[in-house]
Residue frames as qw, qx, qy, qz and C-alpha x, y, z in Angstrom:
[[0.172, 0.456, 0.330, -0.809, 11.49, 6.41, 13.85],
 [0.467, 0.598, 0.643, 0.102, 8.57, 6.52, 11.45],
 [0.124, -0.279, 0.268, 0.914, 9.02, 8.98, 8.54],
 [0.518, 0.579, 0.327, -0.537, 6.13, 10.55, 6.66],
 [0.462, 0.128, 0.676, 0.559, 5.72, 9.41, 3.07],
 [0.262, 0.607, 0.073, -0.746, 4.58, 11.91, 0.35],
 [0.629, 0.464, 0.582, 0.225, 3.19, 11.74, -3.11],
 [0.032, -0.738, 0.146, 0.658, 5.27, 14.63, -4.67],
 [0.375, 0.512, -0.542, -0.551, 5.88, 12.89, -8.05],
 [0.874, 0.140, -0.310, -0.346, 5.21, 9.74, -10.03],
 [0.530, 0.301, -0.741, 0.283, 8.37, 7.92, -8.63],
 [0.117, -0.200, 0.681, -0.695, 7.39, 8.58, -5.05],
 [0.766, 0.009, 0.030, -0.642, 3.72, 7.67, -5.77],
 [0.781, 0.258, -0.553, -0.131, 5.05, 4.41, -7.14],
 [0.312, 0.271, -0.749, 0.517, 7.22, 3.83, -4.09],
 [0.383, -0.135, 0.456, -0.792, 4.46, 4.78, -1.74],
 [0.836, 0.033, -0.238, -0.493, 2.11, 2.21, -3.42],
 [0.686, 0.198, -0.680, 0.167, 4.62, -0.49, -2.78],
 [0.090, 0.205, -0.684, 0.694, 5.07, 0.54, 0.81],
 [0.455, -0.023, 0.345, -0.821, 1.36, 0.91, 1.56],
 [0.687, 0.066, -0.589, -0.420, 0.21, -2.21, -0.36],
 [0.601, -0.138, -0.762, 0.199, -1.14, -4.62, 2.31],
 [0.043, -0.127, 0.469, -0.873, -1.96, -1.96, 4.95],
 [0.423, -0.483, -0.684, -0.347, -5.15, -2.80, 6.81],
 [0.442, -0.698, 0.053, -0.560, -7.17, -1.55, 9.75],
 [0.461, 0.148, -0.763, 0.429, -5.55, -2.56, 13.14],
 [0.459, -0.555, -0.691, 0.059, -8.58, -2.18, 15.44],
 [0.265, -0.458, -0.259, 0.808, -8.04, 1.45, 16.40],
 [0.182, 0.782, 0.407, 0.436, -10.01, 4.59, 15.38],
 [0.272, -0.115, -0.250, 0.922, -9.20, 8.14, 16.18],
 [0.052, -0.808, -0.586, -0.032, -12.10, 10.20, 17.41],
 [0.319, -0.510, 0.021, 0.798, -10.63, 13.60, 16.52],
 [0.380, 0.838, 0.185, -0.344, -11.06, 16.52, 14.12],
 [0.740, 0.537, 0.114, 0.388, -9.42, 17.16, 10.79],
 [0.061, 0.926, -0.219, 0.303, -7.90, 20.31, 12.20],
 [0.645, -0.620, 0.448, -0.005, -6.11, 18.32, 14.98],
 [0.892, 0.152, 0.336, 0.263, -4.87, 15.79, 12.34],
 [0.508, 0.768, 0.025, 0.390, -3.53, 18.66, 10.22],
 [0.285, -0.884, 0.309, -0.203, -1.89, 20.30, 13.30],
 [0.727, -0.463, 0.504, 0.062, -0.09, 16.97, 14.23],
 [0.779, 0.099, 0.537, 0.306, 0.59, 15.40, 10.86],
 [0.031, -0.454, 0.355, 0.817, 0.58, 18.34, 8.40],
 [0.591, 0.386, -0.293, -0.645, -0.67, 17.89, 4.85],
 [0.913, -0.005, 0.366, -0.179, -1.93, 14.40, 3.97],
 [0.371, -0.335, 0.756, 0.422, 0.28, 11.95, 2.12],
 [0.111, 0.253, 0.846, 0.456, -2.61, 11.07, -0.15],
 [0.393, 0.342, 0.241, -0.819, -5.69, 13.11, -1.32],
 [0.776, 0.357, -0.076, -0.515, -8.25, 10.93, -3.07],
 [0.580, -0.264, 0.765, 0.096, -7.68, 7.16, -3.46],
 [0.184, 0.235, -0.729, -0.616, -8.98, 6.82, -7.07],
 [0.271, -0.313, -0.894, -0.172, -11.75, 4.30, -6.04],
 [0.312, -0.541, -0.063, -0.779, -13.34, 7.09, -3.87],
 [0.751, -0.446, -0.481, 0.070, -13.16, 4.96, -0.69],
 [0.547, -0.515, -0.199, 0.629, -10.56, 7.31, 0.95],
 [0.189, 0.954, 0.169, 0.158, -10.39, 11.01, 0.85],
 [0.004, -0.855, 0.439, -0.275, -7.40, 11.77, 2.98],
 [0.950, -0.225, -0.139, 0.167, -4.61, 9.61, 4.28],
 [0.130, -0.859, 0.481, -0.115, -1.42, 10.22, 6.30],
 [0.982, 0.034, -0.160, 0.090, 1.19, 7.45, 5.90],
 [0.217, -0.791, 0.564, -0.100, 4.38, 6.97, 7.90],
 [0.962, 0.136, -0.230, 0.055, 6.96, 4.10, 7.35],
 [0.370, -0.744, 0.555, -0.042, 10.02, 2.74, 9.07],
 [0.763, 0.373, -0.527, -0.026, 12.49, 0.27, 7.62],
 [0.622, -0.562, 0.489, -0.241, 13.30, -2.44, 10.03],
 [0.533, -0.205, 0.786, 0.239, 15.84, -4.96, 8.76],
 [0.124, 0.040, 0.780, 0.613, 14.38, -6.44, 5.62],
 [0.008, 0.633, 0.759, 0.149, 10.85, -5.33, 6.28],
 [0.006, 0.294, 0.018, 0.956, 8.93, -2.08, 6.43],
 [0.054, -0.514, -0.738, 0.434, 6.58, -1.04, 9.17],
 [0.051, -0.366, -0.369, -0.853, 3.74, 1.12, 7.87],
 [0.035, -0.507, -0.664, 0.549, 1.38, 3.21, 9.98],
 [0.012, 0.292, 0.445, 0.847, -1.50, 5.17, 8.41],
 [0.205, 0.462, 0.551, -0.664, -4.46, 7.37, 9.41],
 [0.103, -0.057, -0.612, -0.782, -7.27, 7.59, 6.85],
 [0.591, 0.170, 0.283, -0.736, -10.96, 7.95, 6.40],
 [0.044, -0.010, 0.937, 0.347, -12.66, 4.89, 4.83],
 [0.130, -0.477, -0.782, -0.378, -15.99, 5.13, 3.17],
 [0.128, -0.571, -0.462, 0.666, -16.78, 8.31, 5.02],
 [0.250, 0.485, 0.554, 0.629, -18.92, 9.93, 2.28],
 [0.151, -0.923, -0.339, 0.104, -19.21, 13.40, 3.82],
 [0.220, 0.914, -0.191, 0.281, -17.26, 16.65, 3.77],
 [0.688, 0.233, -0.525, 0.445, -13.80, 16.16, 5.08],
 [0.017, -0.354, 0.459, -0.815, -14.20, 18.56, 8.02],
 [0.715, -0.265, 0.085, -0.641, -17.29, 16.56, 9.11],
 [0.716, 0.102, -0.691, 0.016, -15.59, 13.07, 9.25],
 [0.666, -0.658, 0.067, -0.345, -16.44, 11.82, 12.78],
 [0.731, -0.510, 0.445, 0.088, -13.66, 9.29, 13.09],
 [0.421, 0.704, -0.550, -0.155, -10.48, 8.20, 11.37],
 [0.996, -0.071, -0.043, 0.014, -9.24, 4.62, 10.94],
 [0.217, -0.739, 0.629, 0.102, -5.74, 3.61, 11.90],
 [0.946, 0.297, -0.102, -0.077, -4.06, 1.14, 9.62],
 [0.279, -0.756, 0.586, 0.083, -0.79, -0.71, 9.54],
 [0.894, 0.323, -0.312, 0.010, 1.45, -3.29, 8.12],
 [0.716, 0.100, -0.499, 0.477, 3.84, -5.00, 10.47],
 [0.078, -0.373, 0.352, -0.855, 2.62, -2.72, 13.33],
 [0.288, -0.348, -0.868, 0.208, 0.89, -3.97, 16.42],
 [0.271, -0.810, -0.430, -0.291, -2.05, -2.30, 18.15],
 [0.606, -0.663, -0.147, 0.413, 0.20, -1.49, 21.11],
 [0.507, -0.065, 0.241, 0.825, 2.84, 0.11, 18.83],
 [0.048, 0.560, 0.470, 0.681, 0.19, 2.16, 17.11],
 [0.428, -0.832, -0.349, -0.055, -1.38, 3.32, 20.45],
 [0.638, -0.470, -0.020, 0.609, 2.08, 4.24, 21.76],
 [0.369, 0.153, 0.346, 0.849, 2.91, 6.22, 18.62],
 [0.100, -0.707, -0.489, -0.501, -0.47, 8.02, 18.70],
 [0.522, -0.794, -0.253, 0.185, -0.06, 9.03, 22.36],
 [0.584, -0.331, 0.108, 0.733, 3.46, 10.27, 21.76],
 [0.252, 0.358, 0.434, 0.787, 2.20, 12.37, 18.95],
 [0.100, -0.053, 0.182, -0.977, -0.31, 14.21, 21.20],
 [0.568, -0.307, -0.516, -0.563, -3.59, 12.27, 21.05],
 [0.432, -0.372, 0.520, -0.636, -5.42, 11.90, 24.33],
 [0.163, -0.020, 0.979, -0.123, -6.46, 8.47, 25.69],
 [0.471, 0.473, 0.574, -0.475, -10.13, 9.28, 25.00],
 [0.442, 0.652, -0.282, -0.548, -9.34, 10.07, 21.30],
 [0.219, 0.362, -0.888, -0.178, -7.76, 6.60, 20.73],
 [0.769, -0.036, 0.311, -0.557, -10.61, 4.18, 20.52],
 [0.152, -0.220, 0.954, 0.135, -10.18, 0.47, 20.29],
 [0.686, 0.184, -0.117, -0.694, -12.77, -1.21, 18.03]]
């Protein structure tokens, strides 16, 4: 089961960087509101990316054998107020589109909110 990663201190930030390095978009966007994301995922794992390309990100990971599956929800280059972000990208590492869709559905997102791009 995927577990949420957090950025509570330097050591966890360092670990999270190693986990999330190599995460890329997986052809899914979420057409949903910030309030729904907060209701489902809680507080973001990351606030501000340093390069100003991402304002908020939720990251979940799962160790499977020698590899780590990573699933994330984030805005990318959405240069507007966070409550006005129209869609959120879904990223992953070692996660298929079908796995991501299934996970999002199980978390409470409707079929019309999960958009294949």
